[in-house]
MIDRENFI-277657 format. One record per residue (C-alpha): x, y, z; residue in one letter; chain; residue number from 1. Coordinates in Angstrom, 3 decimals, always signed. Example, Ala and Ser with C-alpha at 12.3 -4.5 7.8 and 13.67 -1.06 7.14 Angstrom:
<sites>
        u        v        w r c   k
  +12.300   -4.500   +7.800 A A   1
  +13.670   -1.060   +7.140 S A   2
</sites>
This chain:
<sites>
        u        v        w r c   k
 +112.474 +164.744 +115.124 M A   1
 +114.261 +163.011 +117.854 L A   2
 +118.041 +162.036 +118.245 G A   3
 +120.783 +162.997 +115.762 P A   4
 +119.951 +163.281 +112.423 V A   5
 +122.162 +161.587 +110.026 P A   6
 +124.230 +164.422 +107.281 A A   7
 +122.935 +164.364 +103.885 F A   8
 +124.608 +162.365 +101.315 K A   9
 +124.790 +164.115  +97.949 D A  10
 +124.144 +161.684  +94.747 P A  11
 +126.998 +160.535  +92.727 D A  12
 +127.226 +163.171  +90.503 P A  13
 +129.479 +161.609  +87.708 K A  14
 +126.580 +158.745  +87.245 I A  15
 +124.693 +160.558  +83.952 P A  16
 +121.150 +160.705  +84.777 R A  17
 +119.400 +161.030  +81.232 R A  18
 +115.585 +159.668  +80.756 W A  19
 +114.639 +157.777  +77.430 E A  20
 +113.859 +159.944  +74.267 A A  21
 +110.471 +158.843  +73.196 V A  22
 +110.751 +157.054  +70.070 P A  23
 +110.032 +159.410  +66.538 K A  24
 +106.916 +157.024  +65.861 E A  25
 +104.955 +158.117  +69.094 I A  26
 +105.996 +161.431  +68.511 K A  27
 +104.576 +161.752  +65.090 E A  28
 +101.364 +159.953  +66.107 A A  29
 +100.459 +162.052  +68.573 I A  30
 +100.728 +165.003  +66.565 L A  31
  +98.449 +163.318  +63.973 K A  32
  +96.030 +162.926  +67.257 E A  33
  +92.847 +164.695  +67.086 H A  34
  +93.018 +167.874  +69.368 S A  35
  +90.358 +166.772  +71.293 T A  36
  +92.078 +164.045  +72.940 F A  37
  +93.930 +165.184  +76.327 T A  38
  +97.352 +164.618  +77.057 C A  39
  +96.503 +162.090  +80.094 R A  40
  +94.705 +160.315  +77.462 E A  41
  +97.765 +160.153  +74.982 L A  42
 +100.146 +158.924  +77.360 G A  43
  +98.160 +156.119  +78.796 K A  44
  +97.439 +155.022  +74.966 K A  45
 +101.082 +155.328  +74.248 Y A  46
 +102.537 +154.204  +77.172 G A  47
 +104.302 +157.584  +78.489 I A  48
 +104.027 +160.715  +81.054 S A  49
 +100.934 +163.145  +80.363 S A  50
 +104.311 +165.497  +80.904 S A  51
 +105.822 +164.558  +78.018 C A  52
 +102.616 +164.110  +75.311 A A  53
 +102.369 +167.678  +76.410 W A  54
 +106.072 +168.909  +75.311 N A  55
 +105.497 +167.188  +72.211 I A  56
 +101.922 +168.770  +71.451 R A  57
 +103.853 +172.590  +72.734 N A  58
 +107.626 +171.626  +70.837 K A  59
 +105.720 +171.585  +68.041 K A  60
 +103.142 +174.084  +68.171 N A  61
 +106.382 +176.546  +69.069 K A  62
 +108.467 +175.305  +65.913 Q A  63
 +105.681 +175.985  +63.654 T A  64
 +105.262 +179.428  +65.471 N A  65
 +108.708 +180.280  +64.823 K A  66
 +108.923 +179.185  +61.137 Q A  67
</sites>
């Protein structure tokens, strides 16, 4: 870069940064889907991210393994 660089401004730490929770109906629907569906397909179908669909599936698996 040429010239002076402005100082980094830290974002306001008081602003809560939370994502909206996935509704219970969507979670249950994802868990009932056939296991051949990919996380990307489930994300598109239910309007959530593929990583969120992955988390829902894996958290359910971890809970059943602990019991």
